[in-house]
C-alpha positions in Angstrom: -98.8 -23.3 -21.6 -98.5 -27.0 -22.4 -102.1 -27.2 -21.2 -103.3 -24.5 -23.4 -101.4 -26.0 -26.4 -103.1 -29.2 -25.9 -106.6 -27.6 -25.6 -106.0 -25.9 -28.8 -104.6 -29.1 -30.7 -107.8 -31.1 -29.3 -110.1 -28.5 -30.8 -108.3 -28.7 -34.0 -108.6 -32.5 -34.0 -112.2 -32.6 -33.3 -113.5 -29.5 -34.9 -117.0 -29.6 -36.3 -117.0 -31.1 -39.9 -119.3 -28.6 -41.3 -116.9 -26.0 -40.4 -114.3 -27.6 -42.6 -116.2 -28.4 -45.8 -119.9 -27.3 -45.4 -120.8 -31.0 -45.3 -124.2 -30.7 -44.1 -125.1 -28.2 -46.5 -123.7 -30.5 -49.3 -125.3 -33.7 -48.4 -128.6 -32.5 -46.9 -129.5 -30.0 -49.5 -127.7 -30.2 -52.7 -127.7 -33.9 -53.4 -131.5 -34.5 -52.9 -132.2 -31.4 -55.0 -130.0 -32.6 -57.8 -131.7 -36.0 -57.9 -135.1 -34.5 -58.6 -134.7 -34.4 -62.4 -133.6 -38.1 -62.5 -136.4 -39.2 -60.1 -139.0 -37.5 -62.4 -137.5 -39.2 -65.4 -137.4 -42.6 -63.7 -141.2 -42.1 -62.8 -142.3 -40.7 -66.2 -140.4 -43.2 -68.1 -141.1 -46.2 -66.0 -137.3 -47.2 -66.1 -137.7 -50.0 -63.6 -135.9 -51.0 -60.4 -132.3 -50.6 -61.8 -132.8 -46.7 -62.3 -134.0 -46.7 -58.6 -131.0 -48.6 -57.6 -128.7 -46.1 -59.4 -130.2 -43.2 -57.8 -130.0 -44.7 -54.4 -126.4 -45.6 -55.1 -125.7 -42.1 -56.3 -127.0 -40.5 -53.1 -125.2 -43.2 -50.8 -122.0 -42.6 -52.5 -122.1 -38.9 -52.3 -122.9 -38.9 -48.4 -120.1 -41.5 -48.0 -117.4 -39.4 -50.0 -118.3 -36.2 -48.2 -118.5 -37.9 -44.7 -115.2 -39.9 -45.1 -113.5 -36.7 -46.5 -114.6 -34.3 -43.6 -116.1 -36.1 -40.5 -113.2 -36.8 -38.0 -114.8 -40.0 -36.7 -115.0 -41.7 -40.0 -112.4 -39.8 -41.9 -110.4 -41.9 -44.4 -108.5 -40.7 -47.5 -108.7 -44.1 -49.2 -112.2 -44.6 -48.4 -113.3 -41.0 -49.7 -111.4 -41.6 -52.9 -113.0 -45.0 -53.4 -116.4 -43.5 -53.0 -116.0 -40.6 -55.4 -114.4 -42.9 -58.0 -117.4 -45.1 -57.7 -119.7 -42.1 -57.8 -118.0 -41.1 -60.9 -118.4 -44.5 -62.6 -122.1 -44.7 -61.7 -122.6 -41.1 -62.9 -121.3 -41.7 -66.3 -123.0 -45.0 -66.7 -126.4 -43.7 -65.6 -126.1 -40.6 -67.9 -125.0 -42.6 -70.8 -127.7 -45.2 -70.4 -130.6 -42.8 -69.7 -131.6 -39.4 -70.8 -130.4 -36.0 -70.5 -132.6 -35.4 -67.5 -129.8 -37.5 -65.7 -126.9 -35.0 -66.5 -127.6 -33.2 -63.2 -125.7 -36.3 -61.6 -122.6 -34.6 -62.8 -123.4 -31.5 -60.7 -123.6 -34.1 -57.7 -120.2 -35.6 -58.7 -118.8 -32.1 -59.0 -119.7 -31.2 -55.5 -118.4 -34.6 -54.2 -115.0 -33.9 -56.1 -114.9 -30.5 -54.5 -115.2 -31.7 -51.0 -112.9 -35.0 -51.3 -109.9 -34.0 -53.7 -108.7 -30.7 -52.3 -106.0 -29.3 -54.4 -107.0 -31.3 -57.4 -110.7 -30.5 -57.1 -110.5 -27.6 -59.9 -109.0 -29.8 -62.4 -111.3 -32.8 -61.6 -114.4 -30.6 -61.6 -113.4 -29.2 -65.2 -113.0 -32.8 -66.6 -116.4 -33.6 -65.0 -117.8 -30.5 -66.7 -116.6 -31.6 -70.1 -117.6 -35.3 -69.7 -121.1 -34.0 -68.6 -121.2 -32.0 -71.8 -120.0 -34.7 -74.1 -122.7 -36.9 -72.5 -125.4 -34.3 -73.5 -123.9 -34.1 -77.0 -124.2 -38.0 -77.2 -128.1 -37.8 -76.5 -128.5 -35.3 -79.2 -127.8 -31.8 -77.8 -125.8 -29.2 -79.2 -122.7 -27.3 -77.9 -124.5 -23.8 -78.1 -127.3 -25.0 -75.9 -127.2 -27.9 -73.9 -123.6 -28.8 -74.1 -122.1 -25.5 -72.7 -125.0 -25.0 -70.5 -124.4 -28.3 -68.8 -120.6 -27.8 -68.5 -121.1 -24.3 -67.0 -123.6 -25.4 -64.5 -121.2 -28.6 -63.4 -118.2 -26.3 -63.2 -119.7 -23.5 -61.4 -121.5 -25.7 -58.9 -118.3 -27.5 -58.3 -116.2 -24.7 -57.8 -118.7 -22.7 -55.9 -118.5 -25.7 -53.4 -114.9 -25.7 -53.4 -114.9 -21.8 -52.7 -117.3 -22.4 -49.8 -115.2 -25.3 -48.3 -112.2 -23.1 -48.3 -114.2 -20.2 -46.8 -115.5 -22.4 -43.9 -111.9 -23.5 -43.5 -110.7 -20.1 -43.0 -113.5 -19.1 -40.5 -112.8 -22.3 -38.4 -109.1 -21.5 -38.6 -110.0 -17.8 -37.3 -112.2 -19.2 -34.6 -109.4 -21.5 -33.6 -106.9 -18.6 -33.6 -109.2 -16.5 -31.7 -109.6 -19.2 -29.0 -105.9 -19.6 -28.8 -105.3 -15.8 -28.4 -107.9 -15.6 -25.5 -106.2 -18.5 -23.8 -102.8 -16.9 -24.4 -104.1 -13.7 -22.7 -105.5 -15.5 -19.8 -101.9 -17.2 -19.2 -100.0 -14.0 -19.8 -102.4 -12.4 -17.2 -101.9 -15.3 -14.8 -97.9 -14.8 -15.3 -98.3 -10.9 -14.7 -100.5 -11.5 -11.3 -98.0 -14.1 -10.0 -95.0 -12.0 -10.7 -96.4 -8.9 -9.3 -97.6 -10.8 -6.2 -93.9 -12.3 -5.8 -92.4 -8.9 -6.0 -95.0 -7.2 -3.7 -95.2 -9.7 -1.1 -91.5 -10.7 -1.1 -90.5 -7.1 -0.2 -93.3 -6.4 2.3 -92.8 -9.8 4.2 -89.1 -9.1 4.4 -89.6 -5.8 6.1 -92.5 -7.2 8.3 -89.9 -9.9 9.5 -87.3 -7.3 10.3 -89.4 -5.0 12.1 -91.1 -7.9 14.1 -87.6 -9.0 15.1 -86.6 -5.5 16.1 -89.9 -5.2 18.0 -89.1 -8.2 20.0 -85.7 -7.0 20.9 -86.9 -3.6 22.0 -89.9 -4.4 24.0 -87.8 -5.1 27.6 -85.4 -2.0 26.8 -87.3 0.5 24.6 -91.1 -0.1 24.8 -91.8 3.3 23.0 -89.6 2.2 20.2 -90.9 -1.2 20.0 -94.5 0.2 20.0 -93.5 2.4 16.8 -92.3 -0.7 15.1 -95.3 -2.3 15.9 -97.3 0.5 14.4 -95.1 0.1 11.2 -95.9 -3.3 10.8 -99.7 -2.4 10.9 -99.1 0.1 8.3 -96.9 -2.0 6.0 -99.7 -4.9 6.4 -102.5 -2.5 5.4 -100.4 -1.2 2.3 -99.6 -4.8 1.5 -103.3 -5.4 1.3 -103.9 -2.5 -0.9 -101.1 -3.3 -3.1 -102.4 -6.9 -3.7 -106.0 -5.5 -4.4 -104.2 -3.1 -6.8 -102.2 -5.9 -8.4 -105.5 -8.0 -8.9 -107.1 -5.1 -10.7 -104.1 -4.2 -12.7 -104.0 -0.8 -11.5 -101.0 -0.8 -9.3 -98.8 2.4 -10.1 -95.6 2.2 -8.0 -93.4 5.5 -8.4 -89.6 5.6 -8.0 -89.8 8.3 -5.5 -92.4 6.3 -3.2 -90.1 3.1 -3.6 -87.0 5.0 -2.7 -88.6 6.4 0.5 -89.9 2.9 1.4 -86.7 1.4 0.6 -84.9 3.8 3.0 -87.3 2.9 5.6 -86.9 -0.7 5.4 -83.0 -0.7 5.0 -82.8 1.4 8.2 -85.1 -0.9 10.0 -82.7 -3.8 9.2 -79.6 -1.8 10.5 -78.6 -1.0 7.0 -77.0 2.3 6.2 -78.6 3.6 2.9 -77.5 6.6 0.7 -79.1 7.8 -2.6 -78.0 10.0 -5.3 -81.0 11.1 -7.5 -79.7 13.7 -10.0 -82.8 14.0 -12.1 -86.0 12.4 -11.0 -87.9 13.7 -13.9 -88.6 10.7 -16.1 -91.4 9.3 -18.2 -93.9 7.6 -16.1 -93.4 4.1 -17.6 -89.7 4.4 -16.9 -90.5 5.7 -13.4 -92.6 2.7 -12.5 -90.0 0.3 -13.8 -87.2 1.7 -11.9 -89.5 1.7 -8.9 -89.7 -2.2 -9.3 -86.1 -2.3 -9.6 -85.6 -0.5 -6.3 -88.2 -2.5 -4.6 -86.8 -6.2 -5.8 -83.0 -4.9 -5.2 -83.9 -3.8 -1.6 -85.7 -7.0 -0.9 -82.7 -8.8 -2.1 -80.4 -6.5 0.1 -82.4 -7.4 3.2 -83.1 -10.9 2.8 -79.9 -12.2 1.4 -76.9 -10.2 1.6 -75.9 -9.6 5.2 -74.8 -6.0 4.1 -74.2 -3.1 6.4 -74.4 -0.2 3.8 -76.3 0.1 0.4 -76.1 2.8 -2.1 -78.7 3.7 -4.8 -77.5 5.8 -7.7 -79.8 7.1 -10.6 -78.0 8.7 -13.7 -80.0 10.2 -16.4 -78.3 11.5 -19.4 -81.2 12.6 -21.6 -81.5 9.4 -23.8 -81.1 6.7 -21.2 -81.5 6.3 -17.3 -79.4 4.0 -15.3 -80.2 2.9 -12.0 -77.4 1.1 -9.7 -78.0 -0.6 -6.4 -74.7 -1.8 -4.6 -74.3 -3.3 -1.3 -71.2 -4.5 0.9 -72.8 -7.7 1.7 -71.6 -11.3 0.9 -72.3 -10.8 -2.9 -74.2 -14.0 -3.4 -77.2 -14.7 -5.8 -80.6 -14.7 -4.1 -81.5 -18.2 -2.9 -83.7 -20.2 -5.3 -82.4 -18.8 -8.3 -83.6 -15.2 -8.1 -87.1 -15.6 -9.3 -87.7 -11.9 -8.6 -84.6 -10.9 -10.9 -86.0 -13.0 -13.7 -89.2 -11.2 -13.4 -87.4 -7.8 -13.4 -85.3 -8.9 -16.5 -88.5 -9.6 -18.4 -89.9 -6.0 -17.2 -86.7 -4.2 -18.3 -86.4 -6.4 -21.7 -89.9 -5.3 -22.6 -88.8 -1.7 -22.2 -85.8 -2.1 -24.5 -83.3 -2.1 -21.6 -80.8 -4.3 -19.9 -80.2 -5.6 -16.5 -76.9 -6.7 -14.9 -76.9 -8.4 -11.6 -73.8 -10.1 -9.9 -70.9 -9.7 -7.5 -69.1 -6.3 -7.2 -65.8 -5.4 -5.9 -67.5 -5.1 -2.5 -70.8 -7.0 -2.1 -73.5 -7.3 -5.0 -74.4 -4.8 -7.5 -77.6 -4.6 -9.4 -77.7 -2.4 -12.5 -80.6 -1.3 -14.9 -80.0 0.6 -18.1 -83.3 1.7 -19.9 -84.1 4.2 -22.5 -86.1 7.2 -21.5 -87.7 8.2 -25.0 
């Protein structure tokens, strides 16, 4: 899980800058287009090298403001603010000194403001629009035509860029969330598989060990019985192989009746007397499968850890809830290693809205599961 979190954090830290703000679109498309009118004016009016220096500065400052605001490799809040402040000063100076053809520089400024100022961008864009309109009026324009037109274009251009910036940020966040969810799903599937594999093989290997010991003891005295145990080991091994395949594919469907039958055989092979009391086997499929897992894990613990001579499995179903109890007369201790199988069972039962209790009983150990059936 820690690796998954680190991966997502790395993706967030190094995400592409165009996903955050539309940087390439802003720099490579808008700025050159917005400089066309001032360039034409500089050519037609033969304004000299100072005008060309101003145009170059506007382009460089626009690119610098966007890069330092959005590109992780050179991102710097103070630098982006310095760039946009210098751009504002150059824009005002140029538009005051030259003709109204240079008013398009305010659009360039508003785009840079939208990218760099974040929450303050709308206010700054509005101020830029009013200053641009005032500059046009200073060159002899009127509010009804050039003034309001300039203000509207500057404001809409800046706010449009601001809206696209927010949209790109939302899209990037959705992509990162989708990646995180996919990784979480993979992690959950790994946990499911490891849990199922533990539950499956823990029980099966315990039964195989018991039967192998019985086979070894019976070979000299009762070869026919030993041969039957050997056949059982072969059958159990084949079933275990199929169970593992089913667990991998996610389609294993253990039933309570089947697990009770296997539990009876496994306990008998271990020399443990077993009794069952099943008052009502008609249970919903999900509850039936869950209680099957309980019987499997409980039986495994009885065989491996308890040293019991008797085991009793009781199922009670009162309509709204089902309760399964598995008790033995063994030593009554917790499974070695902290009971990882019981941890997995507790997770399964909790997911169904039920509860699990496991601990020493009056005689031996008791495992009790209570789950809703509706």
